[in-house]
N, CA, C, O and the ligand as a Tripos MOL2 file, in Angstrom:
@<TRIPOS>MOLECULE
protein
  257   255    65     0     0
PROTEIN
NO_CHARGES

@<TRIPOS>ATOM
      1 N          -6.4080    5.5050   38.4860 N.3       1 MET1
      2 CA         -5.7000    5.6870   37.2960 C.3       1 MET1
      3 C          -5.0940    7.1620   37.0860 C.2       1 MET1
      4 O          -5.7650    8.1320   36.7340 O.2       1 MET1
      5 N          -3.7810    7.1700   37.3470 N.am      2 GLY2
      6 CA         -3.0240    8.4480   37.3760 C.3       2 GLY2
      7 C          -2.6970    9.0600   35.8520 C.2       2 GLY2
      8 O          -2.9100    8.3840   34.8460 O.2       2 GLY2
      9 N          -2.2200   10.2570   35.8040 N.am      3 PRO3
     10 CA         -1.8460   10.7920   34.6040 C.3       3 PRO3
     11 C          -0.7840    9.8820   33.7600 C.2       3 PRO3
     12 O          -0.7430    9.9400   32.5310 O.2       3 PRO3
     13 N           0.0080    9.0980   34.4710 N.am      4 ALA4
     14 CA          1.0500    8.3060   33.8860 C.3       4 ALA4
     15 C           0.2550    7.2240   33.0790 C.2       4 ALA4
     16 O           0.4910    7.0430   31.8850 O.2       4 ALA4
     17 N          -0.5680    6.6030   33.6700 N.am      5 THR5
     18 CA         -1.4710    5.4440   33.0740 C.3       5 THR5
     19 C          -2.0780    6.0710   31.8050 C.2       5 THR5
     20 O          -1.9700    5.5500   30.6940 O.2       5 THR5
     21 N          -2.7250    7.2270   32.0470 N.am      6 PHE6
     22 CA         -3.4890    7.7910   30.9020 C.3       6 PHE6
     23 C          -2.5110    8.0160   29.7490 C.2       6 PHE6
     24 O          -2.9140    7.7110   28.6270 O.2       6 PHE6
     25 N          -1.2740    8.5120   29.8820 N.am      7 SER7
     26 CA         -0.3540    8.9170   28.9470 C.3       7 SER7
     27 C          -0.0070    7.4920   28.2270 C.2       7 SER7
     28 O          -0.0340    7.4420   26.9970 O.2       7 SER7
     29 N           0.2710    6.5080   28.8810 N.am      8 ILE8
     30 CA          0.6670    5.1120   28.4060 C.3       8 ILE8
     31 C          -0.5280    4.7130   27.4700 C.2       8 ILE8
     32 O          -0.2940    4.3300   26.3240 O.2       8 ILE8
     33 N          -1.6510    4.7910   27.8960 N.am      9 LEU9
     34 CA         -2.9100    4.2650   27.1440 C.3       9 LEU9
     35 C          -3.0720    5.1970   25.8490 C.2       9 LEU9
     36 O          -3.4740    4.6850   24.8050 O.2       9 LEU9
     37 N          -2.7570    6.5810   25.9100 N.am     10 PHE10
     38 CA         -2.8540    7.4030   24.7370 C.3      10 PHE10
     39 C          -1.8570    6.9790   23.7830 C.2      10 PHE10
     40 O          -2.1970    6.6930   22.6350 O.2      10 PHE10
     41 N          -0.6220    6.9140   24.1730 N.am     11 ILE11
     42 CA          0.4740    6.5130   23.2170 C.3      11 ILE11
     43 C           0.1380    5.0910   22.6020 C.2      11 ILE11
     44 O           0.3780    4.8940   21.4110 O.2      11 ILE11
     45 N          -0.3790    4.1610   23.3430 N.am     12 VAL12
     46 CA         -0.5250    2.8120   22.8620 C.3      12 VAL12
     47 C          -1.8410    2.9900   21.5980 C.2      12 VAL12
     48 O          -1.8640    2.4720   20.4820 O.2      12 VAL12
     49 N          -2.6990    3.7540   22.1330 N.am     13 GLY13
     50 CA         -3.7870    4.0270   21.1900 C.3      13 GLY13
     51 C          -3.4610    4.6330   19.7940 C.2      13 GLY13
     52 O          -4.0140    4.3470   18.7320 O.2      13 GLY13
     53 N          -2.5110    5.4780   19.9910 N.am     14 ILE14
     54 CA         -1.9910    6.2110   18.8570 C.3      14 ILE14
     55 C          -1.1880    5.1650   17.8160 C.2      14 ILE14
     56 O          -1.3220    5.1700   16.5930 O.2      14 ILE14
     57 N          -0.4060    4.3550   18.5150 N.am     15 MET15
     58 CA          0.4020    3.3760   17.8680 C.3      15 MET15
     59 C          -0.4720    2.3670   17.0640 C.2      15 MET15
     60 O          -0.2740    1.9770   15.9140 O.2      15 MET15
     61 N          -1.4620    2.0330   17.8980 N.am     16 VAL16
     62 CA         -2.5610    1.1680   17.0980 C.3      16 VAL16
     63 C          -3.1900    1.6180   15.8140 C.2      16 VAL16
     64 O          -3.3780    0.9100   14.8250 O.2      16 VAL16
     65 N          -3.5200    3.0140   15.9700 N.am     17 ILE17
     66 CA         -4.2290    3.7110   14.9160 C.3      17 ILE17
     67 C          -3.2180    3.6430   13.6620 C.2      17 ILE17
     68 O          -3.5550    3.2570   12.5430 O.2      17 ILE17
     69 N          -1.9740    4.0590   14.0080 N.am     18 LEU18
     70 CA         -0.9040    4.3000   12.9060 C.3      18 LEU18
     71 C          -0.6670    2.9400   12.3730 C.2      18 LEU18
     72 O          -0.5580    2.8240   11.1520 O.2      18 LEU18
     73 N          -0.5720    1.8780   13.1460 N.am     19 GLY19
     74 CA         -0.2580    0.5290   12.5690 C.3      19 GLY19
     75 C          -1.5030    0.1460   11.5110 C.2      19 GLY19
     76 O          -1.2940   -0.3180   10.3910 O.2      19 GLY19
     77 N          -2.6090    0.3740   11.9680 N.am     20 VAL20
     78 CA         -3.7620    0.1750   10.9460 C.3      20 VAL20
     79 C          -3.6730    0.8500    9.6610 C.2      20 VAL20
     80 O          -3.9490    0.3280    8.5810 O.2      20 VAL20
     81 N          -3.2450    2.1150    9.8520 N.am     21 LEU21
     82 CA         -3.1760    3.0290    8.6830 C.3      21 LEU21
     83 C          -1.9230    2.4370    7.8230 C.2      21 LEU21
     84 O          -1.9680    2.3510    6.5960 O.2      21 LEU21
     85 N          -0.9400    2.0880    8.5070 N.am     22 ILE22
     86 CA          0.2000    1.7360    7.5820 C.3      22 ILE22
     87 C          -0.0640    0.3610    6.8710 C.2      22 ILE22
     88 O           0.3070    0.1620    5.7150 O.2      22 ILE22
     89 N          -0.7730   -0.6460    7.6810 N.am     23 MET23
     90 CA         -1.0120   -1.8040    7.0430 C.3      23 MET23
     91 C          -2.1720   -1.6850    5.8590 C.2      23 MET23
     92 O          -2.2110   -2.4110    4.8660 O.2      23 MET23
     93 N          -2.9980   -0.7480    6.1320 N.am     24 ASN24
     94 CA         -3.9830   -0.4350    4.9900 C.3      24 ASN24
     95 C          -3.2920    0.0050    3.7150 C.2      24 ASN24
     96 O          -3.5680   -0.5000    2.6270 O.2      24 ASN24
     97 N          -2.3550    0.9920    3.8820 N.am     25 SER25
     98 CA         -1.6090    1.5520    2.7190 C.3      25 SER25
     99 C          -0.7320    0.4860    2.0970 C.2      25 SER25
    100 O          -0.4550    0.5550    0.8990 O.2      25 SER25
    101 N          -0.2680   -0.5300    2.8870 N.am     26 GLY26
    102 CA          0.5890   -1.5460    2.2890 C.3      26 GLY26
    103 C          -0.2510   -2.4510    1.5700 C.2      26 GLY26
    104 O           0.1780   -2.9520    0.5310 O.2      26 GLY26
    105 N          -1.5420   -2.7590    2.0460 N.am     27 ALA27
    106 CA         -2.4180   -3.7880    1.3600 C.3      27 ALA27
    107 C          -2.7240   -3.1580   -0.0310 C.2      27 ALA27
    108 O          -2.6800   -3.7860   -1.0890 O.2      27 ALA27
    109 N          -3.0520   -1.7810    0.1030 N.am     28 LYS28
    110 CA         -3.3780   -1.1030   -1.1570 C.3      28 LYS28
    111 C          -2.2640   -1.0620   -2.2360 C.2      28 LYS28
    112 O          -2.5790   -1.0720   -3.4260 O.2      28 LYS28
    113 N          -1.0090   -1.0190   -1.8560 N.am     29 ARG29
    114 CA          0.1420   -1.0070   -2.7560 C.3      29 ARG29
    115 C           0.2440   -2.5520   -3.2740 C.2      29 ARG29
    116 O           0.6330   -2.8190   -4.4110 O.2      29 ARG29
    117 N          -0.0870   -3.3930   -2.4650 N.am     30 ALA30
    118 CA          0.1680   -4.7970   -2.8190 C.3      30 ALA30
    119 C          -0.9500   -5.1260   -3.9390 C.2      30 ALA30
    120 O          -0.6640   -5.8160   -4.9170 O.2      30 ALA30
    121 N          -2.1090   -4.6440   -3.7580 N.am     31 ARG31
    122 CA         -3.0360   -4.8730   -4.6800 C.3      31 ARG31
    123 C          -2.7880   -4.2950   -5.9270 C.2      31 ARG31
    124 O          -3.0510   -4.9100   -6.9610 O.2      31 ARG31
    125 N          -2.2020   -2.9250   -5.9320 N.am     32 ALA32
    126 CA         -1.9140   -2.3560   -7.2220 C.3      32 ALA32
    127 C          -0.7520   -2.9840   -7.8080 C.2      32 ALA32
    128 O          -0.6980   -3.0120   -9.0370 O.2      32 ALA32
    129 N           0.1910   -3.4950   -7.1300 N.am     33 ALA33
    130 CA          1.2990   -4.2540   -7.8290 C.3      33 ALA33
    131 C           0.7360   -5.4070   -8.3140 C.2      33 ALA33
    132 O           1.2120   -5.7300   -9.4020 O.2      33 ALA33
    133 N          -0.1940   -6.2100   -7.8480 N.am     34 ALA34
    134 CA         -0.7630   -7.3510   -8.4140 C.3      34 ALA34
    135 C          -1.4650   -7.0460   -9.7290 C.2      34 ALA34
    136 O          -1.5010   -7.7830  -10.7140 O.2      34 ALA34
    137 N          -1.9660   -5.9590   -9.6030 N.am     35 ARG35
    138 CA         -2.8230   -5.5440  -10.9540 C.3      35 ARG35
    139 C          -1.7780   -5.3140  -12.0520 C.2      35 ARG35
    140 O          -1.9260   -5.7370  -13.1980 O.2      35 ARG35
    141 N          -0.6420   -4.5720  -11.6040 N.am     36 ARG36
    142 CA          0.3600   -4.2460  -12.6650 C.3      36 ARG36
    143 C           1.0450   -5.5240  -13.1340 C.2      36 ARG36
    144 O           1.4340   -5.5650  -14.3010 O.2      36 ARG36
    145 N           1.2160   -6.5000  -12.3840 N.am     37 ALA37
    146 CA          1.9410   -7.7740  -12.7400 C.3      37 ALA37
    147 C           0.8990   -8.6910  -13.6660 C.2      37 ALA37
    148 O           1.2100   -9.7690  -14.1710 O.2      37 ALA37
    149 N          -0.3440   -8.0710  -13.7790 N.am     38 ASP38
    150 CA         -1.2170   -8.6260  -14.6080 C.3      38 ASP38
    151 C          -0.9500   -8.3950  -16.0490 C.2      38 ASP38
    152 O          -1.6600   -8.9760  -16.8700 O.2      38 ASP38
    153 N          -0.0560   -7.6560  -16.4170 N.am     39 ALA39
    154 CA          0.4020   -7.4440  -17.7970 C.3      39 ALA39
    155 C           0.6760   -8.8110  -18.5270 C.2      39 ALA39
    156 O           1.2670   -9.7190  -17.9420 O.2      39 ALA39
    157 N           0.2530   -8.9240  -19.7540 N.am     40 PRO40
    158 CA          0.3610  -10.1060  -20.4760 C.3      40 PRO40
    159 C           1.6690  -10.8810  -20.2000 C.2      40 PRO40
    160 O           1.7260  -12.1030  -20.0630 O.2      40 PRO40
    161 N           2.7430  -10.0020  -20.1340 N.am     41 CYS41
    162 CA          4.0670  -10.9770  -19.9420 C.3      41 CYS41
    163 C           4.4040  -11.0760  -18.4880 C.2      41 CYS41
    164 O           5.3940  -11.7390  -18.1800 O.2      41 CYS41
    165 N           3.7350  -10.5270  -17.6180 N.am     42 GLY42
    166 CA          3.8530  -10.6840  -16.1660 C.3      42 GLY42
    167 C           5.0850   -9.7130  -15.6320 C.2      42 GLY42
    168 O           5.4350   -9.7060  -14.4520 O.2      42 GLY42
    169 N           5.6430   -8.9640  -16.5720 N.am     43 HIS43
    170 CA          6.7920   -8.1880  -16.0680 C.3      43 HIS43
    171 C           6.4420   -7.3190  -15.0480 C.2      43 HIS43
    172 O           5.3960   -6.7050  -15.2610 O.2      43 HIS43
    173 N           7.0840   -7.0530  -13.8570 N.am     44 PRO44
    174 CA          6.7580   -6.0890  -12.7910 C.3      44 PRO44
    175 C           7.1600   -4.7920  -13.2220 C.2      44 PRO44
    176 O           8.3550   -4.5960  -13.4460 O.2      44 PRO44
    177 N           6.2590   -3.8060  -13.3800 N.am     45 ASN45
    178 CA          6.7010   -2.5000  -13.8910 C.3      45 ASN45
    179 C           6.5780   -1.4690  -12.6410 C.2      45 ASN45
    180 O           6.0000   -1.7740  -11.5980 O.2      45 ASN45
    181 N           7.2140   -0.1700  -12.8820 N.am     46 GLU46
    182 CA          7.3440    0.7880  -11.8530 C.3      46 GLU46
    183 C           5.9590    1.2090  -11.4820 C.2      46 GLU46
    184 O           5.0980    1.2550  -12.3600 O.2      46 GLU46
    185 N           5.6890    1.5120  -10.2720 N.am     47 PRO47
    186 CA          4.4070    2.1370   -9.8800 C.3      47 PRO47
    187 C           4.2150    3.3690  -10.8490 C.2      47 PRO47
    188 O           5.1240    4.1430  -11.1500 O.2      47 PRO47
    189 N           2.8180    3.4560  -11.3300 N.am     48 GLY48
    190 CA          2.4170    4.6210  -12.1620 C.3      48 GLY48
    191 C           2.7680    4.4500  -13.5750 C.2      48 GLY48
    192 O           2.3820    5.2790  -14.3980 O.2      48 GLY48
    193 N           3.5270    3.3580  -13.9420 N.am     49 ALA49
    194 CA          3.7240    3.0520  -15.1810 C.3      49 ALA49
    195 C           2.5270    2.8160  -16.1830 C.2      49 ALA49
    196 O           1.6410    2.0660  -15.7750 O.2      49 ALA49
    197 N           2.3940    3.3410  -17.3990 N.am     50 GLN50
    198 CA          1.2430    3.1210  -18.1060 C.3      50 GLN50
    199 C           1.4650    2.0700  -19.1190 C.2      50 GLN50
    200 O           0.4480    1.4790  -19.4800 O.2      50 GLN50
    201 N           2.5200    1.7350  -19.6200 N.am     51 PHE51
    202 CA          2.9170    0.6920  -20.4920 C.3      51 PHE51
    203 C           4.0790   -0.1450  -19.9090 C.2      51 PHE51
    204 O           4.9500    0.3040  -19.1640 O.2      51 PHE51
    205 N           3.9870   -1.3410  -20.3170 N.am     52 CYS52
    206 CA          4.9850   -2.3990  -19.9130 C.3      52 CYS52
    207 C           6.3490   -1.8600  -20.3980 C.2      52 CYS52
    208 O           6.4930   -1.4010  -21.5310 O.2      52 CYS52
    209 N           7.3090   -1.9350  -19.5210 N.am     53 SER53
    210 CA          8.6560   -1.5630  -19.9790 C.3      53 SER53
    211 C           9.3380   -2.5730  -20.7520 C.2      53 SER53
    212 O          10.4090   -2.2950  -21.2900 O.2      53 SER53
    213 N           8.7730   -3.8220  -20.8680 N.am     54 ARG54
    214 CA          9.5550   -5.0170  -21.5100 C.3      54 ARG54
    215 C           8.6600   -5.2130  -22.8590 C.2      54 ARG54
    216 O           9.2730   -5.1740  -23.9260 O.2      54 ARG54
    217 N           7.4200   -5.3960  -22.8780 N.am     55 CYS55
    218 CA          6.7680   -5.7270  -24.1210 C.3      55 CYS55
    219 C           5.9030   -4.6100  -24.6370 C.2      55 CYS55
    220 O           5.2760   -4.7540  -25.6870 O.2      55 CYS55
    221 N           5.8490   -3.4890  -23.9240 N.am     56 GLY56
    222 CA          4.9840   -2.3470  -24.4620 C.3      56 GLY56
    223 C           3.4850   -2.3990  -24.3340 C.2      56 GLY56
    224 O           2.8390   -1.4670  -24.8130 O.2      56 GLY56
    225 N           2.7760   -3.5430  -23.6480 N.am     57 GLU57
    226 CA          1.5950   -3.6530  -23.4170 C.3      57 GLU57
    227 C           0.9950   -2.4640  -22.5750 C.2      57 GLU57
    228 O           1.6750   -1.9880  -21.6660 O.2      57 GLU57
    229 N          -0.1760   -2.0050  -22.8340 N.am     58 LYS58
    230 CA         -0.9990   -1.0430  -21.9560 C.3      58 LYS58
    231 C          -1.2370   -1.7090  -20.5990 C.2      58 LYS58
    232 O          -1.8120   -2.7960  -20.5540 O.2      58 LYS58
    233 N          -0.8240   -1.1110  -19.5270 N.am     59 LEU59
    234 CA         -1.1840   -1.5740  -18.2200 C.3      59 LEU59
    235 C          -2.5050   -1.2360  -17.8500 C.2      59 LEU59
    236 O          -3.0500   -0.2770  -18.3960 O.2      59 LEU59
    237 N          -3.1370   -1.9620  -16.9190 N.am     60 PRO60
    238 CA         -4.4650   -1.5310  -16.2070 C.3      60 PRO60
    239 C          -4.3280   -0.3160  -15.6470 C.2      60 PRO60
    240 O          -3.2360   -0.0840  -15.1280 O.2      60 PRO60
    241 N          -5.2480    0.6130  -15.6140 N.am     61 ASP61
    242 CA         -5.2580    1.8300  -15.0040 C.3      61 ASP61
    243 C          -5.1770    1.6150  -13.4050 C.2      61 ASP61
    244 O          -5.7720    0.7140  -12.8140 O.2      61 ASP61
    245 N          -4.4590    2.4550  -12.8780 N.am     62 GLU62
    246 CA         -4.2730    2.4060  -11.3380 C.3      62 GLU62
    247 C          -5.5800    3.1940  -10.9480 C.2      62 GLU62
    248 O          -6.1020    4.0110  -11.7080 O.2      62 GLU62
    249 N          -6.1130    2.8470   -9.5690 N.am     63 GLU63
    250 CA         -7.1520    3.5150   -9.0110 C.3      63 GLU63
    251 C          -6.5220    4.6370   -8.2370 C.2      63 GLU63
    252 O          -5.4800    4.4120   -7.6210 O.2      63 GLU63
    253 N          -7.0380    5.7550   -8.2220 N.am     64 THR64
    254 CA         -6.4980    6.8810   -7.6790 C.3      64 THR64
    255 C          -7.1160    7.3370   -6.3420 C.2      64 THR64
    256 O          -6.6920    8.3450   -5.7770 O.2      64 THR64
    257 ZN          5.0890   -6.7720  -20.7010 Zn       65 ZN65
@<TRIPOS>BOND
     1     1     2 1
     2     2     3 1
     3     3     4 2
     4     3     5 am
     5     5     6 1
     6     6     7 1
     7     7     8 2
     8     7     9 am
     9     9    10 1
    10    10    11 1
    11    11    12 2
    12    11    13 am
    13    13    14 1
    14    14    15 1
    15    15    16 2
    16    15    17 am
    17    17    18 1
    18    18    19 1
    19    19    20 2
    20    19    21 am
    21    21    22 1
    22    22    23 1
    23    23    24 2
    24    23    25 am
    25    25    26 1
    26    26    27 1
    27    27    28 2
    28    27    29 am
    29    29    30 1
    30    30    31 1
    31    31    32 2
    32    31    33 am
    33    33    34 1
    34    34    35 1
    35    35    36 2
    36    35    37 am
    37    37    38 1
    38    38    39 1
    39    39    40 2
    40    39    41 am
    41    41    42 1
    42    42    43 1
    43    43    44 2
    44    43    45 am
    45    45    46 1
    46    46    47 1
    47    47    48 2
    48    47    49 am
    49    49    50 1
    50    50    51 1
    51    51    52 2
    52    51    53 am
    53    53    54 1
    54    54    55 1
    55    55    56 2
    56    55    57 am
    57    57    58 1
    58    58    59 1
    59    59    60 2
    60    59    61 am
    61    61    62 1
    62    62    63 1
    63    63    64 2
    64    63    65 am
    65    65    66 1
    66    66    67 1
    67    67    68 2
    68    67    69 am
    69    69    70 1
    70    70    71 1
    71    71    72 2
    72    71    73 am
    73    73    74 1
    74    74    75 1
    75    75    76 2
    76    75    77 am
    77    77    78 1
    78    78    79 1
    79    79    80 2
    80    79    81 am
    81    81    82 1
    82    82    83 1
    83    83    84 2
    84    83    85 am
    85    85    86 1
    86    86    87 1
    87    87    88 2
    88    87    89 am
    89    89    90 1
    90    90    91 1
    91    91    92 2
    92    91    93 am
    93    93    94 1
    94    94    95 1
    95    95    96 2
    96    95    97 am
    97    97    98 1
    98    98    99 1
    99    99   100 2
   100    99   101 am
   101   101   102 1
   102   102   103 1
   103   103   104 2
   104   103   105 am
   105   105   106 1
   106   106   107 1
   107   107   108 2
   108   107   109 am
   109   109   110 1
   110   110   111 1
   111   111   112 2
   112   111   113 am
   113   113   114 1
   114   114   115 1
   115   115   116 2
   116   115   117 am
   117   117   118 1
   118   118   119 1
   119   119   120 2
   120   119   121 am
   121   121   122 1
   122   122   123 1
   123   123   124 2
   124   123   125 am
   125   125   126 1
   126   126   127 1
   127   127   128 2
   128   127   129 am
   129   129   130 1
   130   130   131 1
   131   131   132 2
   132   131   133 am
   133   133   134 1
   134   134   135 1
   135   135   136 2
   136   135   137 am
   137   137   138 1
   138   138   139 1
   139   139   140 2
   140   139   141 am
   141   141   142 1
   142   142   143 1
   143   143   144 2
   144   143   145 am
   145   145   146 1
   146   146   147 1
   147   147   148 2
   148   147   149 am
   149   149   150 1
   150   150   151 1
   151   151   152 2
   152   151   153 am
   153   153   154 1
   154   154   155 1
   155   155   156 2
   156   155   157 am
   157   157   158 1
   158   158   159 1
   159   159   160 2
   160   159   161 am
   161   161   162 1
   162   162   163 1
   163   163   164 2
   164   163   165 am
   165   165   166 1
   166   166   167 1
   167   167   168 2
   168   167   169 am
   169   169   170 1
   170   170   171 1
   171   171   172 2
   172   171   173 am
   173   173   174 1
   174   174   175 1
   175   175   176 2
   176   175   177 am
   177   177   178 1
   178   178   179 1
   179   179   180 2
   180   179   181 am
   181   181   182 1
   182   182   183 1
   183   183   184 2
   184   183   185 am
   185   185   186 1
   186   186   187 1
   187   187   188 2
   188   187   189 am
   189   189   190 1
   190   190   191 1
   191   191   192 2
   192   191   193 am
   193   193   194 1
   194   194   195 1
   195   195   196 2
   196   195   197 am
   197   197   198 1
   198   198   199 1
   199   199   200 2
   200   199   201 am
   201   201   202 1
   202   202   203 1
   203   203   204 2
   204   203   205 am
   205   205   206 1
   206   206   207 1
   207   207   208 2
   208   207   209 am
   209   209   210 1
   210   210   211 1
   211   211   212 2
   212   211   213 am
   213   213   214 1
   214   214   215 1
   215   215   216 2
   216   215   217 am
   217   217   218 1
   218   218   219 1
   219   219   220 2
   220   219   221 am
   221   221   222 1
   222   222   223 1
   223   223   224 2
   224   223   225 am
   225   225   226 1
   226   226   227 1
   227   227   228 2
   228   227   229 am
   229   229   230 1
   230   230   231 1
   231   231   232 2
   232   231   233 am
   233   233   234 1
   234   234   235 1
   235   235   236 2
   236   235   237 am
   237   237   238 1
   238   238   239 1
   239   239   240 2
   240   239   241 am
   241   241   242 1
   242   242   243 1
   243   243   244 2
   244   243   245 am
   245   245   246 1
   246   246   247 1
   247   247   248 2
   248   247   249 am
   249   249   250 1
   250   250   251 1
   251   251   252 2
   252   251   253 am
   253   253   254 1
   254   254   255 1
   255   255   256 2
@<TRIPOS>SUBSTRUCTURE
     1 MET1         2 RESIDUE 1 A MET
     2 GLY2         6 RESIDUE 1 A GLY
     3 PRO3        10 RESIDUE 1 A PRO
     4 ALA4        14 RESIDUE 1 A ALA
     5 THR5        18 RESIDUE 1 A THR
     6 PHE6        22 RESIDUE 1 A PHE
     7 SER7        26 RESIDUE 1 A SER
     8 ILE8        30 RESIDUE 1 A ILE
     9 LEU9        34 RESIDUE 1 A LEU
    10 PHE10       38 RESIDUE 1 A PHE
    11 ILE11       42 RESIDUE 1 A ILE
    12 VAL12       46 RESIDUE 1 A VAL
    13 GLY13       50 RESIDUE 1 A GLY
    14 ILE14       54 RESIDUE 1 A ILE
    15 MET15       58 RESIDUE 1 A MET
    16 VAL16       62 RESIDUE 1 A VAL
    17 ILE17       66 RESIDUE 1 A ILE
    18 LEU18       70 RESIDUE 1 A LEU
    19 GLY19       74 RESIDUE 1 A GLY
    20 VAL20       78 RESIDUE 1 A VAL
    21 LEU21       82 RESIDUE 1 A LEU
    22 ILE22       86 RESIDUE 1 A ILE
    23 MET23       90 RESIDUE 1 A MET
    24 ASN24       94 RESIDUE 1 A ASN
    25 SER25       98 RESIDUE 1 A SER
    26 GLY26      102 RESIDUE 1 A GLY
    27 ALA27      106 RESIDUE 1 A ALA
    28 LYS28      110 RESIDUE 1 A LYS
    29 ARG29      114 RESIDUE 1 A ARG
    30 ALA30      118 RESIDUE 1 A ALA
    31 ARG31      122 RESIDUE 1 A ARG
    32 ALA32      126 RESIDUE 1 A ALA
    33 ALA33      130 RESIDUE 1 A ALA
    34 ALA34      134 RESIDUE 1 A ALA
    35 ARG35      138 RESIDUE 1 A ARG
    36 ARG36      142 RESIDUE 1 A ARG
    37 ALA37      146 RESIDUE 1 A ALA
    38 ASP38      150 RESIDUE 1 A ASP
    39 ALA39      154 RESIDUE 1 A ALA
    40 PRO40      158 RESIDUE 1 A PRO
    41 CYS41      162 RESIDUE 1 A CYS
    42 GLY42      166 RESIDUE 1 A GLY
    43 HIS43      170 RESIDUE 1 A HIS
    44 PRO44      174 RESIDUE 1 A PRO
    45 ASN45      178 RESIDUE 1 A ASN
    46 GLU46      182 RESIDUE 1 A GLU
    47 PRO47      186 RESIDUE 1 A PRO
    48 GLY48      190 RESIDUE 1 A GLY
    49 ALA49      194 RESIDUE 1 A ALA
    50 GLN50      198 RESIDUE 1 A GLN
    51 PHE51      202 RESIDUE 1 A PHE
    52 CYS52      206 RESIDUE 1 A CYS
    53 SER53      210 RESIDUE 1 A SER
    54 ARG54      214 RESIDUE 1 A ARG
    55 CYS55      218 RESIDUE 1 A CYS
    56 GLY56      222 RESIDUE 1 A GLY
    57 GLU57      226 RESIDUE 1 A GLU
    58 LYS58      230 RESIDUE 1 A LYS
    59 LEU59      234 RESIDUE 1 A LEU
    60 PRO60      238 RESIDUE 1 A PRO
    61 ASP61      242 RESIDUE 1 A ASP
    62 GLU62      246 RESIDUE 1 A GLU
    63 GLU63      250 RESIDUE 1 A GLU
    64 THR64      254 RESIDUE 1 A THR
    65 ZN65       257 GROUP 0 **** ****
């Protein structure tokens, strides 16, 4: 196993780790979006919004 093989394995490992991190953050956003859509009227609001921009209902708090 030469240095070239090691470099390839190293790069592939980093890409796998980055992929897992990106998928995790995406799933977190999807869960937050699902919670926001839980507003009584189902209107999709901006991330971080505290009140529905259509009916004015208070939205569930986002986990930080
Ligand atoms: Zn609403």
